[in-house]
C-alpha positions, 0 to 999 in steps of 0.5 A: 197857599198860591206861590204866584207873584202879584204880577202873575196873579194880575195876569191870571185875573186879566185872563179870566176877566177878558172871557168873562167880559166877552161872554157877558157882553154877548149874554146881556146883548141877547137879553136887551135885544130880546126886549128891544128887537127880537120880539118884533122881528123873530115872531108873527106881527099878530102876536101882542107886545107883552106876548112877543116879549114873553116869547123873546124871553122864553127863547132867552130862558133856553140859554138858561137851560143850556148852562148846567149842561155846559157846566156838567160837561166843562166841569168834568173835563175841566177837572180832568185836563185843566181850567185853561183849555176848557176856558179857551174853548168856551170862549170860541164857541160862545163867540161863533154862536153870537156872530151867527145870531147877527146873520139870522133871517127874520120871521118875515123871511123864513117864518118859524125857522127864524125863532128855531135857528134863534133858539138853536144858537141861544142854546149853543151860547148858554152851553158855552157860558155854563162852562165859562163861570166855573173855569174863570173864577177857579183859575183866579181862586186857585192862584189867590192867596188864602186871606185875599181870595174874596177880593181877587176872585171877585174880579172875574165877577166884575167882568159881567158888569163890564161886558154888559157895560160894552154892550150898553155902550155899543147899543147906545151908539147904534140906536143914537146914530141910526133911525129906529127902522135902520136899527131894526133892520140891520143895526142890531146885528153890527153889535153881534158881529163885533163880538168876534173882535172881542173874542179874538183879544180874549182868546189871546190873553187867555193863551198867556196863563197857565193852571194853578200849582194846587190843580197840578198837584191834585192831578198828580195826587189823584193819579197816585191814588187812582181817583179817576172820578170826576163826575157829577155823580161823584160830586153829589155823592161826596159833597151833597151839602156843598152843591145844595147850599151853593144852589141856595146861595145862587137862588135869590142873587140870580133872580135879583140880577135878572129882574134888575137889568133885564125885566127892568128894561121891559117894565121901563118900556111898557109900563113907564113908557121910556124910550130905548135911549133913556133906558140904555143910559140908566143901565150904563150908570148902573153897570159902571157902578156895579163894576166898581162895587164888586171887587170892593164887596169882595175885599170886605168878605176877606175882612169881615167873612163870607157869611155876614156880607152875604146875609146883608146882600140877602136882606137888602135884596128882598127890600129892593122891589118895594121901593125900586118899581115906584121909583121907576114909575116917577119917570124921572131920569135921576130917580130911575137911575138911582133905582137900577143902580141900587139894585145892582149895589145890593146885588154885589153883596151876594154876587161878590163873595160867590166865587171864593165861598163856593171854591172853598166848598170842594176839593180841587180834583172836583171843584170845577164840577162842584161850583159849576153844578151848584151855580148853573143848575139853579139858573134853570129855576131862578134867572131863566124863569125870573123875566117870564114870571115877572112879565106874567105877574105884571100882566095879570095884576098890573102892578109891581107888588107881586114881583116885589114879593117874588123877589123877597121870597127868593131872597128868603131862600138865600138867606136860610142858605147862608145861615147853613153855610160854614165860614170859609174865610181864609181857608187853605184850599190844600186842607180840602185836598188832604181831607179828600185824599185821606177819605179815598184811602180809607175808603179803599182800606175799608172796601179791602177789609 
């Protein structure tokens, strides 16, 4: 159990959230720009609207492909050298990539070099974000009291809607004060350049925290028993159930999130005919509610357990597409806002318990690698493809029903994963470390014999 004082714990939460807010400000900014801007300026004018959006989402998917690479690399060195150092590096890396995106020339200026450079920067951005999540949630989870880990560890998750909220506000201000031509020409770049300010603030906050005592002790213990392997192979060898269960828990949640916050923009723009400003206002309300709900659900997972809360989220998530897209078709401001907001509330029931339940699957010496692998690899086949698949389903069937079925199937996978997950609410993380150390010692004895 952590010995941190409440004040110290709050400082750790603030440091973790600072980076999460920055990185998801930038990640959401890209997702929104992919629909509103990039499809118009980074691809040939001869490309149809839906195909241009599809190509823009393909560059979006590159970031997801890079995320597990970042998760593996950052996980390896984060388990070896500490969470704090790697978190500072990831913040600088994603900030530099995002700032440079705002400097890119258009397709009309340099041709196919434009989308090529965009893809390269997107890969770097995804690589950095892939390393961010595991370190941020573990910094908090390893400092948290055992009986309150669900609540405290959910706060970095709340940094995601906060980052999205900031990005939405910036885009609303820019689109509201600039003409469409000015926004497409240079206004969108300002949103990307502003990330530099937030990065510097986040970096400064992160210099004020230290790694958790349990991590420092795990390093000493690993040295004592010569447990030098921190690799992905080692995690898969020793804790395959944890890794694959984490992937299943992530699958439906990840697909749902990107259908709600990314594909919905396309659906409202192309199918419903909503204007950019209205779409951003819908998202503004939804992200604000999501920010409030995430820690509340995290607290609920401490009271009721991780599994029941997650199961509720999977069931509710499976239902969302069947009523939400018809609600969007109404074009009514209140109804559309409710559809998107309800989606993120349902999502929170899966998203909030994630940090605690995944942290409680692995011993400290390989926890960063384990949670990053389970969390980030899934994004390749889940979140990265969700907008692409949804766009193609809409194009082929001209109906939202196949998209709703797709989401329901994804949530069913997650529901099954929850059934096979152990309930870990209130678990003392040190028990995992003791069991891991005992197993290593036993292995060496058997090998010696």
